[in-house]
C-alpha positions as CSV (number, residue, x, y, z in Angstrom):
1,M,-39.0,32.3,-32.6
2,A,-37.9,28.7,-31.9
3,P,-40.7,26.1,-31.6
4,D,-41.5,24.8,-28.1
5,P,-39.5,21.7,-27.1
6,I,-41.1,18.3,-27.3
7,I,-41.4,17.3,-23.7
8,P,-41.5,13.5,-22.9
9,T,-44.7,12.8,-21.0
10,S,-44.7,9.0,-20.8
11,E,-42.4,6.0,-21.3
12,S,-43.9,5.4,-24.8
13,E,-42.9,8.9,-26.0
14,L,-39.3,8.6,-24.9
15,G,-37.3,7.9,-28.0
16,D,-33.7,8.7,-29.0
17,R,-32.6,12.2,-28.8
18,P,-32.9,13.8,-32.2
19,E,-29.6,14.3,-34.0
20,T,-30.6,17.7,-35.3
21,S,-29.1,21.2,-35.2
22,T,-30.4,24.2,-33.3
23,G,-31.1,27.0,-35.6
24,T,-31.3,27.0,-39.4
25,T,-29.3,29.9,-40.7
26,R,-25.9,31.3,-41.1
27,R,-25.4,34.7,-39.5
28,R,-23.1,37.6,-39.7
29,F,-20.4,38.0,-37.0
30,L,-18.5,40.9,-35.8
31,Q,-14.8,40.3,-35.4
32,G,-14.0,40.2,-31.7
33,T,-10.9,42.4,-32.1
34,G,-11.8,45.8,-33.5
35,G,-15.5,45.0,-34.6
36,V,-14.5,44.0,-38.2
37,A,-17.5,42.3,-39.8
38,G,-16.8,38.7,-40.9
39,A,-18.6,35.5,-41.5
40,L,-18.2,32.1,-39.8
41,V,-19.5,29.0,-41.5
42,L,-20.9,26.6,-38.9
43,G,-20.4,23.2,-40.3
44,A,-21.9,19.9,-39.1
45,T,-18.6,18.8,-37.7
46,A,-16.9,22.0,-36.7
47,G,-20.0,23.6,-35.2
48,A,-19.9,27.1,-33.9
49,G,-16.3,26.6,-32.8
50,G,-15.2,26.9,-36.4
51,A,-11.6,25.7,-36.8
52,Y,-11.3,25.3,-33.0
53,A,-12.2,21.8,-32.0
54,A,-10.7,19.4,-29.5
55,P,-6.9,19.0,-29.7
56,Q,-5.9,16.4,-32.3
57,P,-3.2,13.8,-32.2
58,G,0.2,15.4,-32.7
59,Y,-0.9,18.5,-30.8
60,V,2.0,20.9,-30.1
61,L,2.0,23.5,-27.3
62,P,1.7,27.0,-28.6
63,K,4.7,29.2,-28.2
64,G,4.8,30.9,-24.8
65,F,2.8,28.2,-23.0
66,Q,4.1,25.6,-20.5
67,G,1.0,23.4,-20.5
68,T,0.4,24.0,-16.8
69,M,-1.6,26.3,-14.6
70,S,1.4,28.6,-14.7
71,D,0.0,29.8,-18.1
72,L,-2.9,31.5,-16.3
73,K,-2.2,35.1,-15.5
74,H,-5.7,36.6,-15.1
75,V,-9.1,35.5,-13.8
76,V,-12.0,37.8,-14.7
77,I,-15.4,37.2,-13.1
78,L,-18.7,38.7,-14.2
79,M,-21.8,37.8,-12.3
80,Q,-25.1,38.8,-14.0
81,E,-28.6,38.8,-12.7
82,N,-31.5,36.4,-12.3
83,R,-31.6,33.7,-15.0
84,S,-32.1,30.0,-14.7
85,F,-30.1,27.5,-16.9
86,D,-33.2,26.2,-18.7
87,H,-34.4,29.8,-19.3
88,Y,-31.2,30.4,-21.4
89,F,-29.9,27.0,-22.5
90,G,-32.8,24.6,-22.3
91,T,-32.7,24.2,-26.1
92,F,-28.9,24.1,-26.4
93,P,-27.6,20.9,-27.8
94,G,-25.5,18.6,-25.7
95,V,-26.5,19.9,-22.3
96,R,-28.9,18.6,-19.8
97,G,-31.9,20.7,-21.0
98,F,-35.4,20.1,-22.2
99,N,-34.5,16.8,-23.8
100,D,-33.4,15.4,-20.4
101,K,-34.7,11.8,-20.3
102,Q,-33.3,11.4,-16.8
103,A,-35.5,14.1,-15.3
104,L,-37.5,13.8,-12.1
105,R,-40.7,11.9,-12.6
106,F,-43.8,12.4,-10.6
107,Q,-46.1,9.6,-9.2
108,D,-48.7,10.2,-11.8
109,G,-46.3,9.4,-14.6
110,T,-45.7,13.0,-15.7
111,T,-42.3,14.6,-15.5
112,V,-40.9,17.8,-13.9
113,F,-41.4,19.5,-17.2
114,Q,-45.2,19.3,-16.7
115,Q,-46.0,21.6,-13.9
116,K,-49.5,22.1,-12.6
117,D,-51.2,25.4,-11.7
118,R,-53.6,25.8,-8.8
119,N,-56.4,24.5,-10.9
120,G,-54.6,21.4,-12.0
121,N,-53.9,22.6,-15.5
122,V,-50.5,21.5,-16.9
123,V,-48.0,24.1,-18.0
124,T,-45.0,23.2,-20.0
125,P,-41.9,25.2,-21.1
126,K,-42.7,27.8,-23.7
127,A,-40.5,30.1,-25.9
128,D,-41.1,33.8,-25.2
129,D,-38.6,36.6,-25.8
130,G,-40.3,39.2,-23.8
131,T,-39.1,40.7,-20.5
132,W,-40.7,39.7,-17.3
133,G,-39.8,39.0,-13.7
134,N,-40.9,36.3,-11.3
135,D,-41.1,35.9,-7.6
136,H,-38.4,34.0,-5.8
137,G,-40.8,31.6,-4.1
138,A,-40.4,28.5,-6.2
139,W,-39.1,26.6,-3.3
140,G,-42.6,25.8,-2.2
141,D,-42.7,22.8,0.0
142,V,-39.3,23.3,1.7
143,D,-39.7,20.2,3.9
144,H,-40.0,17.8,1.1
145,R,-38.8,19.7,-1.9
146,K,-41.0,18.0,-4.5
147,W,-40.0,20.4,-7.3
148,D,-43.6,20.5,-8.4
149,L,-44.8,24.0,-7.3
150,W,-43.1,26.2,-9.8
151,V,-46.2,27.5,-11.5
152,Q,-48.3,27.6,-8.3
153,H,-45.8,29.8,-6.7
154,N,-44.6,31.9,-9.7
155,G,-47.2,31.9,-12.3
156,A,-47.2,30.3,-15.8
157,S,-44.6,32.7,-17.1
158,C,-41.9,31.1,-14.9
159,M,-41.9,28.3,-17.5
160,N,-41.0,30.6,-20.4
161,Y,-37.6,30.4,-22.0
162,H,-35.7,32.4,-24.6
163,S,-35.5,31.2,-28.2
164,D,-32.3,30.2,-30.0
165,A,-32.3,33.4,-32.0
166,Y,-32.6,35.6,-28.9
167,M,-29.8,33.7,-27.3
168,G,-27.7,33.5,-30.5
169,F,-24.7,35.3,-28.9
170,Y,-24.5,33.2,-25.8
171,H,-25.1,30.0,-27.7
172,S,-22.2,30.9,-29.9
173,V,-19.9,31.5,-26.9
174,A,-21.0,28.2,-25.3
175,A,-20.4,26.3,-28.6
176,Q,-16.9,27.8,-29.0
177,Y,-15.8,27.4,-25.3
178,T,-17.3,25.6,-22.3
179,I,-20.6,25.6,-20.6
180,A,-21.3,24.2,-17.1
181,D,-24.6,22.4,-17.0
182,Q,-24.5,21.4,-13.3
183,N,-23.9,24.9,-11.9
184,F,-26.3,26.0,-9.2
185,C,-26.8,29.2,-7.2
186,S,-25.6,28.9,-3.7
187,E,-28.8,29.6,-1.9
188,F,-32.5,29.3,-2.9
189,G,-33.0,33.0,-2.4
190,P,-32.6,36.4,-4.1
191,T,-29.6,38.4,-5.4
192,D,-27.8,39.7,-2.2
193,P,-27.2,36.4,-0.4
194,N,-26.0,34.7,-3.5
195,R,-23.6,37.4,-4.3
196,K,-22.3,37.2,-0.7
197,Y,-21.4,33.5,-1.5
198,L,-19.4,34.7,-4.6
199,W,-17.4,37.3,-2.7
200,S,-17.2,35.7,0.7
201,G,-18.2,32.0,0.6
202,T,-21.4,32.5,2.7
203,A,-24.4,34.7,3.5
204,N,-24.3,33.7,7.2
205,S,-28.0,32.5,7.0
206,E,-29.2,35.7,5.4
207,T,-32.1,34.9,3.0
208,G,-33.3,38.2,1.7
209,N,-32.0,41.3,-0.1
210,T,-30.6,44.0,2.2
211,D,-29.3,47.6,2.2
212,E,-25.5,47.7,1.7
213,S,-25.1,51.3,2.8
214,N,-24.1,50.5,6.4
215,Y,-21.1,48.3,5.6
216,S,-22.1,46.1,8.5
217,R,-21.2,42.5,7.7
218,P,-18.2,41.6,9.9
219,W,-16.9,38.5,8.2
220,I,-13.9,38.5,5.8
221,T,-14.2,38.6,2.1
222,V,-12.1,36.8,-0.6
223,A,-11.0,40.2,-1.8
224,E,-9.5,40.9,1.6
225,Q,-7.8,37.5,1.6
226,L,-6.3,38.1,-1.8
227,Q,-5.0,41.4,-0.4
228,Q,-3.5,39.7,2.6
229,A,-1.9,37.0,0.3
230,G,-0.3,39.6,-1.9
231,I,-2.4,38.8,-5.0
232,D,-3.4,41.8,-7.1
233,W,-7.2,42.2,-7.6
234,R,-9.7,44.9,-8.5
235,L,-13.5,45.3,-8.9
236,Y,-14.6,47.2,-12.0
237,S,-18.0,49.1,-12.0
238,D,-19.4,52.4,-12.7
239,N,-19.9,53.6,-9.1
240,S,-21.9,56.7,-9.8
241,G,-24.5,56.8,-7.0
242,N,-26.3,58.7,-4.4
243,G,-24.9,56.8,-1.4
244,R,-27.5,54.2,-1.5
245,Q,-27.8,51.1,-3.7
246,G,-25.4,52.6,-6.3
247,Y,-28.4,53.2,-8.5
248,L,-29.1,56.6,-9.9
249,S,-30.5,55.4,-13.2
250,T,-30.8,52.4,-15.4
251,W,-27.6,52.8,-17.3
252,V,-25.1,54.0,-14.6
253,G,-24.1,52.9,-11.2
254,D,-23.7,49.3,-9.9
255,Y,-27.4,48.6,-9.0
256,G,-26.2,47.7,-5.5
257,D,-24.6,44.5,-6.9
258,N,-21.1,45.4,-5.7
259,E,-21.4,43.3,-2.7
260,L,-18.1,44.5,-1.2
261,K,-20.0,47.5,0.0
262,Y,-21.9,45.3,2.5
263,F,-18.7,44.5,4.4
264,K,-17.1,46.2,7.3
265,G,-13.7,45.9,5.8
266,F,-14.7,48.3,3.0
267,D,-16.3,51.1,5.1
268,P,-14.7,54.4,4.2
269,E,-16.3,56.2,7.2
270,G,-13.8,58.2,9.1
271,L,-10.8,57.6,6.8
272,S,-8.5,60.4,5.9
273,A,-7.9,61.1,2.3
274,D,-4.4,59.7,2.4
275,D,-5.4,56.4,4.2
276,P,-3.7,53.4,2.6
277,K,-7.1,51.8,2.0
278,L,-8.0,54.6,-0.4
279,R,-4.6,54.7,-2.2
280,P,-5.0,54.3,-6.0
281,G,-3.6,51.1,-7.3
282,T,-3.1,49.2,-4.0
283,G,-5.7,50.4,-1.5
284,L,-8.4,47.9,-0.4
285,I,-11.3,50.3,-0.8
286,W,-9.9,51.7,-4.1
287,R,-9.6,48.3,-5.5
288,G,-13.1,47.4,-4.3
289,N,-14.7,50.5,-6.0
290,A,-16.4,50.7,-2.6
291,T,-17.2,54.4,-2.5
292,Y,-19.7,56.5,-4.5
293,Y,-19.2,59.3,-6.8
294,S,-21.7,62.1,-6.6
295,G,-23.7,62.4,-9.8
296,M,-23.3,60.6,-13.1
297,T,-20.1,60.2,-15.0
298,S,-21.6,58.3,-18.0
299,P,-24.2,58.9,-20.7
300,N,-27.6,57.8,-19.3
301,D,-28.8,55.5,-22.2
302,D,-28.1,52.2,-23.8
303,S,-25.7,53.5,-26.4
304,D,-22.3,52.2,-27.3
305,E,-20.9,55.4,-25.8
306,N,-22.5,54.4,-22.4
307,L,-20.9,51.0,-22.7
308,D,-17.5,52.6,-23.3
309,A,-18.0,54.9,-20.4
310,V,-19.1,52.3,-17.8
311,L,-16.3,49.9,-18.8
312,K,-13.7,52.7,-19.1
313,N,-11.6,51.5,-16.2
314,L,-11.5,47.9,-17.6
315,R,-10.6,49.2,-21.0
316,D,-7.8,51.3,-19.6
317,A,-6.4,48.4,-17.6
318,C,-6.1,46.2,-20.7
319,R,-4.1,48.8,-22.6
320,P,-0.4,48.0,-23.0
321,G,1.5,50.1,-20.4
322,A,-1.6,50.9,-18.4
323,E,-1.0,52.9,-15.2
324,H,-3.2,50.4,-13.3
325,P,-2.9,47.1,-15.4
326,L,-5.4,44.3,-15.3
327,P,-4.6,42.4,-12.0
328,A,-4.6,38.7,-11.4
329,V,-8.2,38.7,-10.2
330,S,-11.0,40.9,-11.4
331,W,-14.7,41.2,-10.7
332,I,-17.0,43.2,-13.0
333,V,-20.4,44.6,-11.9
334,A,-22.8,46.0,-14.5
335,P,-25.3,48.8,-14.2
336,Y,-28.9,47.7,-13.9
337,G,-29.8,48.0,-17.6
338,W,-26.9,45.9,-18.6
339,S,-27.2,43.3,-15.8
340,E,-29.8,41.1,-17.5
341,H,-32.2,41.5,-14.6
342,P,-35.5,40.2,-16.2
343,D,-37.2,43.5,-16.0
344,A,-34.4,44.9,-18.2
345,D,-33.6,42.3,-20.9
346,S,-31.1,39.7,-22.1
347,L,-29.9,41.5,-25.2
348,H,-28.5,44.4,-23.3
349,G,-26.6,41.9,-21.2
350,E,-25.3,40.1,-24.2
351,R,-24.0,43.4,-25.6
352,Y,-22.3,44.1,-22.2
353,V,-20.7,40.8,-22.2
354,K,-19.5,41.0,-25.8
355,K,-18.0,44.5,-25.1
356,T,-16.2,43.0,-22.1
357,L,-14.8,40.1,-24.3
358,D,-13.8,42.6,-27.0
359,I,-11.9,44.6,-24.4
360,L,-10.0,41.6,-23.1
361,Q,-9.3,40.4,-26.6
362,S,-7.9,43.8,-27.6
363,N,-4.7,42.9,-25.9
364,P,-3.5,39.4,-27.0
365,D,-1.1,39.1,-24.1
366,I,-4.1,39.4,-21.7
367,W,-6.6,37.4,-23.9
368,N,-4.3,34.4,-24.3
369,H,-3.7,34.0,-20.6
370,T,-7.1,34.9,-19.1
371,L,-10.0,32.8,-17.7
372,F,-13.2,34.7,-18.1
373,I,-16.1,33.3,-15.9
374,L,-19.6,34.5,-16.6
375,N,-22.2,33.3,-14.1
376,Y,-25.6,34.4,-12.6
377,D,-26.5,35.1,-9.0
378,E,-29.9,33.4,-8.9
379,N,-32.8,32.2,-11.0
380,D,-35.4,34.9,-10.2
381,G,-38.1,32.1,-9.8
382,K,-37.6,31.0,-13.4
383,F,-38.0,27.3,-13.9
384,D,-35.2,24.9,-14.0
385,H,-35.8,21.2,-14.0
386,V,-32.7,19.7,-12.3
387,L,-32.8,18.9,-8.6
388,P,-30.1,20.8,-6.8
389,P,-27.9,19.1,-4.1
390,W,-29.7,19.0,-0.8
391,P,-28.2,19.0,2.7
392,E,-29.4,16.5,5.2
393,P,-31.3,18.0,8.2
394,G,-28.8,19.2,10.8
395,T,-26.0,19.8,8.3
396,A,-23.7,22.4,9.9
397,R,-24.0,25.9,8.5
398,E,-26.5,24.8,5.9
399,Y,-29.8,25.5,7.7
400,T,-31.5,28.4,9.3
401,G,-33.9,26.9,11.6
402,D,-35.7,24.2,9.6
403,Y,-35.0,26.0,6.4
404,P,-32.2,24.5,4.2
405,L,-30.2,27.3,2.6
406,G,-29.2,25.6,-0.6
407,F,-28.3,24.8,-3.2
408,G,-30.7,26.8,-5.3
409,P,-31.7,26.0,-8.9
410,R,-29.2,25.8,-11.8
411,V,-27.9,29.0,-13.2
412,P,-25.8,29.5,-16.4
413,M,-22.0,29.5,-16.3
414,L,-19.7,30.0,-19.3
415,L,-16.0,29.6,-19.1
416,V,-14.0,31.4,-21.8
417,S,-10.3,30.8,-22.0
418,P,-7.6,29.0,-24.1
419,W,-8.1,26.0,-21.7
420,T,-11.9,25.8,-22.2
421,R,-12.0,26.2,-26.0
422,G,-13.5,23.7,-28.3
423,G,-17.1,23.3,-27.4
424,Y,-17.3,21.4,-24.1
425,V,-19.9,20.6,-21.4
426,A,-18.6,20.5,-17.8
427,S,-20.9,18.5,-15.7
428,E,-19.3,18.4,-12.2
429,V,-21.6,20.1,-9.6
430,F,-20.6,23.7,-9.1
431,D,-22.0,26.7,-7.1
432,H,-20.7,30.2,-6.5
433,T,-18.2,29.0,-4.0
434,S,-16.6,26.9,-6.8
435,T,-15.1,30.1,-8.2
436,I,-13.5,30.8,-4.7
437,K,-12.1,27.3,-4.6
438,F,-10.6,27.7,-8.0
439,L,-8.9,30.9,-6.8
440,E,-7.6,28.9,-3.8
441,V,-6.1,26.3,-6.1
442,W,-4.5,28.9,-8.3
443,A,-3.2,30.9,-5.3
444,T,-1.5,27.8,-4.0
445,H,0.1,27.2,-7.4
446,L,1.3,30.8,-7.2
447,G,2.9,30.2,-3.8
448,K,0.4,32.6,-2.2
449,P,-2.1,30.3,-0.6
450,F,-5.3,31.2,1.2
451,R,-8.3,29.3,2.3
452,C,-11.7,30.9,2.7
453,P,-13.0,30.1,6.2
454,N,-16.6,30.8,5.4
455,I,-17.4,27.9,3.1
456,S,-19.1,25.1,5.0
457,D,-17.5,21.6,5.0
458,W,-20.6,20.1,3.3
459,R,-20.5,22.7,0.5
460,R,-16.8,22.2,0.0
461,S,-17.4,18.5,-0.4
462,I,-20.3,18.9,-2.9
463,A,-19.2,21.7,-5.1
464,G,-16.1,21.3,-7.4
465,D,-13.3,23.7,-7.9
466,L,-13.8,24.2,-11.7
467,T,-10.5,22.5,-12.5
468,S,-12.4,19.6,-14.1
469,A,-13.6,22.1,-16.7
470,L,-10.2,23.2,-17.8
471,D,-7.5,21.5,-19.8
472,F,-4.2,23.3,-19.1
473,A,-2.2,20.7,-21.0
474,H,-3.9,21.7,-24.3
475,P,-4.4,25.4,-24.6
476,Q,-6.0,26.8,-27.8
477,P,-5.2,30.6,-27.7
478,G,-5.9,33.1,-30.4
479,P,-8.6,35.5,-31.4
480,A,-12.3,34.5,-31.4
481,T,-15.2,35.8,-33.4
482,F,-18.4,36.6,-31.5
483,P,-21.8,37.5,-33.1
484,D,-23.6,40.8,-32.7
485,P,-26.4,40.1,-30.3
486,R,-28.6,42.7,-32.0
487,A,-28.8,40.5,-35.1
488,E,-31.1,38.1,-33.1
489,Q,-30.4,35.1,-35.3
490,P,-29.8,31.5,-34.3
491,V,-26.4,29.9,-34.6
492,S,-26.4,26.5,-36.2
493,I,-24.8,24.0,-33.8
494,A,-24.6,20.3,-34.7
495,A,-26.2,18.1,-32.1
496,T,-22.9,16.1,-31.8
497,H,-20.6,19.2,-31.6
498,M,-20.5,19.5,-27.8
499,K,-18.2,17.2,-25.9
500,A,-18.3,16.1,-22.3
501,R,-15.4,17.0,-20.1
502,P,-14.1,13.9,-18.3
503,L,-14.7,13.2,-14.7
504,S,-12.8,11.0,-12.3
505,F,-15.7,9.7,-10.2
506,H,-19.1,8.2,-10.5
507,P,-22.1,7.5,-8.2
508,H,-23.8,4.1,-8.0
509,A,-26.7,2.5,-6.2
510,T,-28.0,-1.1,-6.0
511,I,-30.6,-2.8,-3.9
512,S,-31.0,-6.0,-1.8
513,E,-34.1,-7.7,-0.5
514,D,-34.3,-9.3,2.9
515,R,-37.1,-11.8,2.4
516,A,-37.3,-12.6,6.1
517,S,-37.9,-9.0,7.3
518,G,-39.5,-7.7,4.2
519,K,-36.9,-4.9,4.1
520,V,-35.5,-3.5,0.8
521,T,-32.2,-1.7,1.2
522,A,-30.7,0.6,-1.4
523,R,-26.9,1.1,-1.0
524,M,-25.6,4.4,-2.4
525,T,-21.8,4.7,-3.2
526,L,-19.3,7.0,-4.7
527,T,-16.2,5.7,-6.5
528,G,-13.1,7.8,-7.2
529,G,-12.8,11.6,-7.3
530,P,-10.7,14.0,-5.2
531,K,-10.2,13.4,-1.5
532,D,-13.4,14.2,0.5
533,K,-15.5,14.5,-2.7
534,A,-19.2,14.0,-2.0
535,L,-22.4,13.8,-4.0
536,S,-26.0,14.5,-2.9
537,F,-28.5,11.7,-3.5
538,Q,-32.3,12.1,-3.1
539,V,-34.8,9.3,-2.7
540,F,-38.4,9.7,-3.9
541,P,-41.2,7.1,-3.4
542,D,-42.8,6.3,-6.8
543,K,-45.9,4.6,-5.1
544,Y,-47.4,3.7,-1.8
545,Q,-45.9,6.6,0.1
546,A,-46.2,10.3,-0.1
547,F,-44.0,11.9,-2.7
548,S,-41.1,13.6,-0.9
549,S,-37.4,13.8,-1.0
550,T,-35.1,12.1,1.5
551,P,-31.5,13.5,1.0
552,F,-28.3,11.7,1.6
553,T,-24.7,12.9,1.3
554,V,-22.4,10.1,0.0
555,T,-18.6,10.0,0.0
556,A,-16.2,7.3,-1.2
557,R,-15.4,6.5,2.4
558,K,-19.0,6.8,3.7
559,P,-21.7,5.0,1.6
560,R,-25.3,5.4,2.7
561,E,-28.3,3.2,2.9
562,Y,-32.0,3.8,2.4
563,T,-34.5,1.2,3.7
564,W,-38.1,0.6,2.5
565,D,-40.3,-1.5,4.7
566,A,-42.2,-3.6,2.1
567,K,-44.3,-5.4,4.7
568,A,-46.1,-2.1,5.4
569,H,-47.3,-2.2,1.7
570,D,-48.2,-5.8,1.2
571,G,-44.6,-6.7,0.2
572,K,-44.5,-4.0,-2.5
573,Y,-41.9,-1.3,-3.0
574,A,-41.4,1.4,-5.6
575,F,-38.9,4.2,-5.3
576,S,-36.3,6.2,-7.3
577,I,-32.9,7.7,-6.5
578,Y,-31.6,10.8,-8.2
579,S,-28.1,12.4,-8.2
580,H,-25.5,14.1,-10.2
581,D,-25.6,14.5,-14.0
582,G,-28.5,12.3,-14.9
583,F,-28.0,9.6,-12.3
584,V,-31.2,7.7,-11.7
585,R,-32.0,4.4,-10.1
586,S,-35.6,3.1,-10.1
587,F,-36.6,0.0,-8.2
588,A,-40.0,-1.6,-8.0
589,G,-41.4,-5.0,-7.2
590,Q,-42.7,-7.3,-4.5
591,V,-40.7,-9.1,-1.9
592,A,-41.3,-12.8,-2.0
593,P,-42.0,-14.5,1.3
594,A,-39.0,-16.2,2.9
595,G,-38.7,-19.8,1.7
596,K,-40.6,-19.3,-1.5
597,T,-38.9,-20.8,-4.5
598,E,-41.7,-21.6,-6.9
599,G,-42.0,-19.4,-10.0
600,G,-39.3,-17.2,-11.4
601,L,-37.6,-14.9,-8.9
602,P,-35.4,-12.3,-10.6
603,R,-32.3,-10.7,-9.1
604,V,-29.8,-8.3,-10.7
605,E,-26.3,-7.3,-9.7
606,V,-24.8,-4.3,-11.5
607,D,-21.2,-3.2,-11.7
608,L,-19.9,0.0,-13.5
609,L,-16.7,-0.7,-15.5
610,K,-14.3,2.0,-16.6
611,G,-12.8,1.7,-20.1
612,E,-9.6,0.1,-19.1
613,R,-11.5,-2.7,-17.5
614,T,-13.1,-3.7,-20.8
615,T,-12.2,-4.0,-24.5
616,H,-15.1,-1.8,-25.5
617,G,-14.8,1.3,-23.4
618,A,-16.9,2.1,-20.3
619,Q,-19.7,-0.5,-19.9
620,V,-22.4,-1.5,-17.4
621,E,-22.1,-5.1,-16.3
622,L,-25.5,-6.6,-15.5
623,T,-25.5,-10.0,-13.8
624,L,-28.9,-11.6,-14.1
625,H,-29.9,-14.3,-11.6
626,N,-33.0,-16.5,-11.1
627,D,-33.6,-17.6,-7.4
628,G,-36.9,-19.4,-8.4
629,T,-37.7,-22.7,-10.0
630,R,-39.2,-21.4,-13.4
631,P,-37.3,-19.6,-16.1
632,V,-37.2,-15.8,-16.0
633,N,-37.3,-13.9,-19.3
634,Y,-35.5,-10.6,-18.9
635,T,-36.0,-7.6,-21.2
636,L,-33.3,-4.9,-21.2
637,T,-34.2,-1.7,-23.0
638,A,-32.2,1.4,-23.7
639,H,-34.2,4.3,-22.3
640,D,-31.5,6.6,-23.7
641,Y,-28.0,6.5,-25.3
642,L,-26.9,3.0,-26.6
643,G,-28.0,-0.6,-26.2
644,G,-31.2,-1.2,-28.1
645,T,-33.3,-4.0,-26.7
646,R,-32.0,-7.4,-25.5
647,K,-34.0,-10.4,-24.3
648,V,-32.3,-12.9,-22.0
649,T,-33.7,-16.1,-20.5
650,V,-32.3,-17.3,-17.2
651,A,-33.2,-20.8,-16.0
652,H,-33.5,-22.0,-12.4
653,G,-30.2,-21.4,-10.6
654,E,-28.6,-20.0,-13.7
655,T,-26.6,-16.7,-14.1
656,K,-26.1,-14.7,-17.3
657,V,-24.0,-11.6,-17.7
658,V,-24.9,-8.7,-20.1
659,M,-22.4,-6.0,-21.0
660,W,-24.2,-2.8,-21.7
661,P,-22.6,-0.1,-23.8
662,T,-22.2,3.6,-23.0
663,R,-21.9,6.9,-24.9
664,Q,-19.0,9.0,-23.5
665,G,-19.7,7.0,-20.3
666,Y,-23.4,7.7,-20.2
667,Y,-25.9,4.9,-19.9
668,D,-29.7,4.4,-19.2
669,V,-31.1,0.9,-19.2
670,V,-34.5,-0.4,-18.0
671,V,-34.8,-4.0,-16.9
672,T,-38.1,-5.9,-16.8
673,V,-39.2,-9.5,-16.4
674,D,-42.2,-11.6,-17.5
675,T,-42.8,-13.3,-14.2
676,D,-43.8,-10.1,-12.3
677,T,-45.4,-7.1,-14.0
678,T,-44.6,-4.9,-10.9
679,W,-40.9,-5.7,-11.1
680,T,-38.6,-3.2,-12.8
681,Q,-35.2,-1.7,-12.4
682,R,-33.6,1.2,-14.1
683,Y,-30.0,2.2,-14.1
684,A,-28.9,5.6,-15.6
685,G,-25.9,7.7,-15.1
686,R,-22.3,8.3,-16.2
687,I,-19.2,6.1,-15.6
688,A,-16.0,7.9,-14.8
689,T,-13.7,8.3,-17.8
690,T,-10.5,9.4,-16.1
691,G,-8.8,9.0,-12.7
692,T,-8.9,6.1,-10.4
693,A,-12.6,5.3,-10.2
């Protein structure tokens, strides 16, 4: 069992991230094609990716590839059950996990990792490889969303996470391919509404689990839109069942997770046996596996024979010359015991996923042209520390009454393909509708466009379309080796192995003081990115006001402002702004009365410079002013990443410029002065490394 993570609790305990590896052993691997045992040495530089790292200079396209999206022939989507990102990947190197120094900080100086129970006792993340479920009520104070009621609503076990050894298989897959560490469930709710988002782009304000047996939902699904566009698709599941919930036993059926059975378009009632909807190969209902067989067709246990049986249709589809070959788009739905529902267990889910990857890999023509997407419907009340995007009150189609629908907490997403190979972290904001948006992009490329009408405008602007996570220009095809989950041993992954996927946009925020009115205004902006790209910002008071979130949606064309009335607090202010991928701004101080010039009066202007604007890569430009009559001694300290500590003295009326370094575009610098102990500013985030930002 892995040791519990060291959770930073105060500024003094926040040092550099340790350059260590996760796990300490080598382990045996089973060859992905055919189950041949082999060994993979995980070196300090190659990591778990073995020989597959980022494309090197002189890269040549493999034979049969064009270097465009045209190389993609199949998208295979498997949504599993009820796991949060921190629960599975909080200890994984290179992602925003338990070592996150940009995490939400509470007013008492503790961080989001220190949750209090009803008696005020602090509970922190703890390794535990048992099986347990939690309530879904971690939302708590929905009006303010303080992110501080996890334990009070869900019990101390919600803070548990799985060890590196227990997660050895998934950690190996992530290290070889791409993990998305800003992927959120679509709704802060249970399984069914979140699965509706995956298959249809919305849950139409449904917030609870429901009975799918009546096929009552009237709105169109993505599967129906693919059918209309002439794009082949199919849903693979064991649909043994009794006509209700698709759940005869733990190891057979679909556990009611085939959401297509909720929708009117898949209702078989009254159809004749020769109805086109039921026609093998092309029928809508046949493709959707939307009817039930009577009785069981598979062994009712957790054997390999059962796995072969419940995945038989997928295996048959991947065989050369198959009667019904693997289509362009596939969804896979697991039986309960293989679904990773917490009352089952993760190891069975890892076995199911490995078997799925083995099947895809058994046919090189399929494997080398497939994107496999593994994601999870919701978090099951399990703790995740990252604030999700938050719609402003009144946002169309994102509220039911006063209740905001989403986003919900982070959930894992792994992307396995030749275009995601090499050990990457994708940090654009995604949710379940991102998969739909990717299918839209691909369908347009194929000349068979469709657009899901159910995704709200706000959600479309916030969630990316997955393309930032893929590099079609540099595919790395070929077989892969995956470990046997049953070995339960950690995979050694160097802390520097994972690389950040580039982004074309970045957020920013600065403040100005109006000394006459006593107002402090924070201006939030977004630079670069696709047309209509938006980010969610949240402002929290650090002192003087109740701790609560004020959300803002910011686009490149529509900056937003937050105003603090310092006069209401004897001229004092203290608040922080949080946004995408570790973005933090913290501002505190006291507004000097209008006309005052005695003493030192600090003022800072900040600009974010992309690499082509400097000679040293992406940098933060801090312009230090002094509007007073006495010198101001500034101290700039790296809270994370690069920069060390710098001291700069600025005389009356003088200006000095400091260029602050970044690591892969990431920065985190705290600025203090000697003239006012309450004055501090913090700038953390990531500068765009591609595009026009």
